[in-house]
N, C-alpha and C positions, 0 to 999 in steps of 0.2 A: 453299648449293649447290642452289638450286632453278631456276637458269637452265640451259637445255639448248641444246646445239649439235646440229643435225641435218645430217648430211653425206651425200655421194654422191647428191645429188638431180639429177634430169634437168633440162634447160634449161626445160622447159615446166611444171614443178611450180609451182602457185599457192598462195597462202595458204589458199584454199578447199579445195584437196586435202588440205593438212595438217590443217585443222580437221576435215574429215570423217574422216581417219585416226584422230585422237585421240579423236573422239567414238565411232567404231565400236569402238575399243579400250577405251572407258570410262575414259579418262585425262583428268581435268580440266586446264584451262590457264587462265591469266589474261592478259588483254591480247590483242594481235594477234601473228600470226606475222610476223617480219621476214625476208623472203625475199631472198636474194642469189643470184648465179649459182653454182649448185652446192651451196649450203648455206643454212641458215636458223637463226633463234633464236626461242625462246619461253620464257616463264616458267611454272613449275608453282606450285600453291598453297603447297607446302612441299617439304622435302627428301625425304620418304618417297614422295610422288607422283613426284618426279623420278627416284628410284631405280626405281619401278615402270615408268615410261616406258622407261627404259634397258633393263631386263630384258625387257620385253614386246616392244619394237620393234627394238632394235639387232641388225642382222644376221639378223633373222627375218622382216621384212616388206618386200615389194616395192612400189615406187611408180613407176608409168610404166616398168615393166620393170627397175628398178634396186633392188638390196638396200640399204636405207638404213642409216646408222650414227647412233646417238644416244649422245651423251656429255655429261658436265657441261661447260658453257661456262666455260672458264678463260682470263682475260685473259693476254696474254703475260707481263706482269710478275709474275703469280702462278703461272706454270708453273715450279716450282722443285724442292722436295724431296718433295712429297706426291703419292702415287699411290693409285689405287683399283684393286684387282685383283678381277675378277668371274669367275664360272663356275668356281669352285674345286670339285673333286670333294667331295661332301657327306661322304664317309667318310674323307677325307684326314686324316692325323695332323698335329697342330701341328708336331711335330718335323721332319717332312718339309718343310713349308712354310718353317719357320725356316731350315733348311739351304739351301733353294733361294734365298730372298731374300738370305741372307748372302753369296752368291757375288758380288754386285754392289756390296757396300759395307756400311757400318755401319748397321744398322736401329735407329733411335732409338725407334721406336714402331710397334706393329702391333696393331690392334684390329679385332675382327669387327663387321660392320655387320648389324643385324637386317633381314632381308628376308623376303618371302613365297615366295621361290623355293626350289627343292630344293637348288640349288648355293649355296656360301658366297661371301661378299663380305668383303674386308678393306681397311682404309685403312692405308697404310704410309708412314712418314716416314723418309727416308734421311738420312745425315749431311751430304750436300751435293748440289747439283743435278746434278753430273756422274755421281754414282752413280745418282741417280734416272733420268737420261737413259739410262744404260746398261741399267738394269733394264727400262725401257719398250721399248727396242729389242730386247732379248733375250727378254723374257717375253710380249710381246703376240703372241698366236697360238701360243704354246708349248703343245705337246700334253702333257698330264699325265693319265695314266690314262684316255685316250680323251676327255678334256675339253680344249677349246681355251681357254686363258686369255685374258681380255680386260683390258687394262691401259690406263689413261688418267690424265692429270693431274687432280688436284682442287685447288681454290684454296689457296695458301699465303699467308696474310695477312701473315706476316713478310716474305716476298719482295716484297710490294707496297710495302714501305717503303724498299726499296733502289732505286738508280738503275736505269733500264731498260737492258737489254742491247742492244748494237748489232749483234750478229752476226745473220745471217739465220735465220729460223725457218721451220718447215714451215707447212702451211696451218693456219688457226685451229682450235684445239681439239685438234690432234694433234701429237705429237712425231714425230721420224723413226722409221721402223719397219723392222726387219729381217725377213727371212723366218722362218717358223715353224721352230723347232728340233725335231728328233726325238730320241726316246730319253731315257735318263737324264741329268739335268743333270750329275751327278757324273762321268759318263763322258766328257763333251765339254768340260768347263771345268777349267782349271788350278786346283787347290785350294791354299790356303795350307798349308804344312807346319805341323804342330802346334808345331814348335820356333821358329816365326817370332814370337818375343816381342819387342815393341818395347823400345827403350832409352829411359828417361826421365831427363833431366838437369835440374839447376837451374843457371841461369847468372845472374850479376849483371846487373841491369836495364841498367846503363850500357853493357854490351857487346852488347846485343841489336841495336842499329843496325849495328854493325860486322859481326855475323854475317849479317844480312840483306843488307847492302851497298846501294850506290846502285841504286835502282829494282829491288831484289831480285836483283841480278846475282850476288852472292857465294853466297847460299843456293841459287840455281839451279845454279851451278857445283858446289856440294857434292852436291846431289841427283843431278846428271848423272854426276859422277865416281864416286859410290858406289852408283848405281842404287837410291836410297832415296827415301822420302817423309818430309819433315821438317815438323812442325807447331810453330811458335813461338807459345805461348799468351800473347800480349801483353796480352789483355784480362782475363786472370785476375788477381784480387787487385790491383786498381788501386792504384798507389802503393807496391806491395811492392818490397823491395830486390832480390828475385830472381824470375825467370820460368822456368816449366817449358818444356822442349823435348822433343817426342816424335819419335823416329826409327824409322820402319818400314822394315826391310830384312832381309837375311840377317844372321846373327851377324857375319860378316866386314864387311858393309856398315855395320852399326851401329857397329862398332869403328873403322872408318876414318873415318866421319863424326864420331865423338866426338873422335878425335885431331885432325882438321882444325879443329874448333870450339875445342878447347883452344889450338891454335897461333894462331888468330885472336885469341882473348882475350888471350894473352900479348903478341902484337904490339901490340894496341890499348892494353894497359896500359903498355907501354914508350913508345908514342907520346904518351900522355896523362900520363906520369909518375905512374902509379898504382903505389904502392909496396907495397901489401898483397899477401900471398900469395893466389893464386887456386887453391883446391883443386878437384878434380873432385868434383861432387856428383851421386850417382845416386839416383833415387827408386825404391823397391821396395815392393810391397804387403806389409803386415805378415805375411800368411799364409806368406810364403816366407822371412822374415828369420831365424826360429828355425833353420831348416835351413841357412841360409847361415852363421850363427854356429857351429853345430855343438855337440856336447856339450863343455861346459866351454870353449867358445870355440875349439876346436881347428881348425875349418875356416878361421875368420877369421885366426887366428894363422899358419896355413900360407900363406895368400895373402899376408899381410904379409911373411913371411920370403922367399917365392919371388920377390916383386916389389920388395922393398926399399921398401915404402911404409908409411905409418901410416894405419890405417883406424879410424874411429869411426862409431857408428850413433846416430841421434837417440833420445832416451828415449821410452818408451811413453806418458808423460804428454802428449806432443805430439799423440798421435792423437786423433781425434774419430770419431764414428759415420759422419760424412760425408767424412772424409779419412783413409783407412786406410793411407796411405803413410808409410814411414820414410825418412829421409834418410841415405844412406851417404856419408860424407865421406872422400875419399882424398887424402892429401898426399904429394907427391913430385915428381919431374921429369915432364915430359910423357910421356917414354918409359915410365917406371915406372908412372905412373897409367894409361896405355893398356893395359899388361899386366895391371894389377889389374882394370880394367874387364872385360877378356876373361874372367878367372877368376870374377869376381863374377857376371856375366851367365850364364856357363856353369852355375854352381850354381843360379841362379834358374830357368833354362830346364829343368834336370833336375827341380827340384821341381815345376814346372808340368806337365811331361810325366808325372811319376809320379802326380800328382793326376788328370790326364785319364785315364790308363790305369786307375786305380782306379775312377773313375766309369764308364768304359766296360765294365769287367769286371762291375761291379755291374749295369749295364744288361742285360748278357747273361743274368745269373743270374735276376733277379727284377724284376718291374715296379718302376720307380723314378722318379728325378727327371728332369724335362725340363731338360737342362743349359742350353740357350739361354734359356729363359724364366726360369730362376733367376738368371742373371747370376752363374754359379759363380765366375768370376774377374772382376777389376776390368774395367769397360768400357773402351772405347778411350781415354777421357780419363785413365784410370789406367794405361794402358800394356799391358794384357794382352788379346789378341784372343780372339774366340770360337773354340772348336775347329773344325777343318775337318770336312767331311762324311767319315765313315769307315764301314767295315763295321760297327763296333760301334754307331755312332749309328743307322745304317740298320736294324740288327737290333732295336735298342731301340725304334725308332719304333712297332713293333707294339703296344707296351705303353701308349702314350699315348692319352688319350681323344680321340675325333674331335671335329670342330667341333660346337658347340652343346651339348656335354656338359661338365659340371664334373668335374675330377678328384676321386676319392673322398677323403673326409676320413679321417685316421688319427690315432692318439694315440701320443705318445712320452713316456716318463718320463725326465727328465734329472735327475741327482743333483748338487747343488751344495753347497759348504761351507755349513753352517748359519749361519756368521757373515756370509755374503754375501747373505742374504735381504733385509736392509734396503736394500742397494744396488740389488738387482733391483726391489724394490717402489717405491723412491723416496719422496720426501716426499708424504704424503697419497695414495700410490698412483699418482702422476703418471707415473713411469717405466714401470711395468708396463702402464699404460693406453696410453701412447704406443707402446710396443713392440707391444702387441696390435694397435693400429690400423695400424702400419707393416707388420707381417707378415701381417695378415689372418687371425690365428689366435687361438684362445682360450688364454689362459695363466693358469694357477692354481698356487698353491703349497700343497701338501698340509700338513696339521698335522704337527708333529714327532712321531716315533714314541715319544719319551721325553724327559725333561728333559736327558739327557746326549747326545742324538743329535748326531753330528758332521756328518751330511748331511741335506739336505732335498730332497724330491722336487718338481720342477717338472713340471706336467702340461700338455703342449702339444697342442692338438687343431686340426687343419687339414690342408689338402692338402699335397702334397710341397713345393711352392714356398713356402708359408707356414712349414712346418717349417724349411726351410733358412734363411729370413730370421730367424726367431725364435731358433733355436739359434745362428746366427752372431752375433747381437747379444748374446746371453747370454755366449758365450765371450769376446767382445770386452770386455764390461763387467767381467768377472772379472779380466781382464788389466789393464784400465784402472785398476781400483780396487786393484791390487796384492795380490790374494788369491793370486797366484803370483809367484815370484821373477822378477827382471829377465831372467835367462837360462833361465827355466823355461817350457816350453810348457804351455798350459792343457790338461789331460787330465781328462775327465769320463766318468762311466759313464752309458750310455743304455740303456733297456730298450724294445724294440720288439716288438710282437706280429706274428707272421706265420702264415699258414695252416700247419697241421701238415704237409701234404703238401710244402710248400716248404722245410721245415727240412732235409730230406735233400739238397736241391740246394745249400743253403748249406754243409752239411758236405762234400758231395762224396764220391766213392768213396775209402774209406780216409782220409778227412779231407783229401783233396788240395785241394779248393776253399777250405776255411776256412784252411788253411795258406798258400795262395797269397794270400788276402786279407790275412792277418796280415803276411806278408813284405812285401807291396806297400805297405801303409799304416801299418805299425808299430802297428796297433791289436790289442787282445786281443778276440777274438770267441769267445763261449761259447754253444753251442747244446746245452742239456742233453738227452741222448739219452733219459733215462728220465722226461722231463717229461710229465705228464698234460695233454692239451689241455683248454681251458676249454669253456664251453657253446657257443662259436662255432667250435669246432674249431681254436683258435689256440694257439700256444706262444710263450714269450718268448725273444727273442735278446738277449743282453747284450753290449754293445760298450763297450770302454774305450779312449780315445785322444784325439788332438787333433781339432779340428773336422772337417777333411776326412775323416779316418779314420772318424769316426762317421757321416758322410754316406753312406759306402759301405753302411751299414746302413739307409739311408732306405727301408725296405721297405714295400710296400703290402699 
């Protein structure tokens, strides 16, 4: 990214004018300036000098009476999903930026670029080029805390491998631009409701063509009829007998699309003399399945009875660290399966909303986790969207570290069954090493307190994001290795140190706050009132519960 585009040039600007400008600004360049009518190109020695040229000159320097614009030169074929956002307020919290970017689509990657300027710069990769185009239209010139954001494409090498687009483009180096927007982004943009949880289905591969239809006509009709966005993941698991489908819509839209797809599959089966039963298969993240099943299977049994269906759930052994979804198989008629889908997804959405509410409550109380950075819920590929901007997340943003600062490290003591130590460590320590690298945390297992100790303490040290990843993997490993029963949720005890002054906030007036936390998360939270603070004026909070319940106590 060391090639620059220089725009908004007067007709009389010459290569010599540009050479003088760069020399006066002490910005080196290589080769000659290629000057066209109204714009020019030049190479810098490297990417860092290109960034310095952009920061020093773009929108700040006049040449022949016109304010010039300097951007990365991006060929049309490489203007796809990747953007660079400059002039970000230096004190802006990451959470605020995360929320702003998420309004325009799925952010696959966001990383800060090192610059010498006071303001911050990030490179952002969106899920697709339409999302990136919308972001550049809405965010370029957007006023954020008295700073005007500058947004431009940066080269997307993957896009260069695709056939060139035939539709008209704006002038070289720039996408279409809308007028600057004023005020809070959350005040002017429709937010996704938190209950907008996509439906994930598994369908037999041989029916995918019928669902798509000739030249995509069938799938277009479904999306139009149900006001939904439907992704058929044909390239996932090449050669697999089944393919996942993700439906983004309202709960009603998801259910209608699901029923139409089932009807299409049934008709295709009849036309092709396919005699096997075609059940409805729903994919759900394992974090929500326990609550779907309910105590002693009561929730699932009730859904079966109310909808006259037979429902089974894939075993935990099928889970991997990188595929946390369970398959819910529903057998019955199309009508009864459709009713069961409504009830199943209703329960999953309730679980999702409860976890979001618990996290937002925690964010109000004590500095805690950056929900977007953590990937608290499965990414879009696993069917759970990020939470929308809310009052809670905005209030919580004040607790997150600003750009250029690393979140403070903290230590959590997690108590696991003594018999599970070997599984966590792995052969020759390989599993615990991989876990440590994945999470970015230090993970150690303390010596046993005695020969008959039933629990062992795992010491996890790292920032909140690392804590979340490490603890999540440990909970998953214990379930995977059958240290808890098939219908039993993994519940562990965690000890977290908090400043003594914060303990009162955790308890709340008359114990109101701690009771609210316990009711919301089904966790047991103990803050000893008579505990003597340690040398750092900290006390221990004990939390016992399932993974997300314990994350409510992810205190700093």
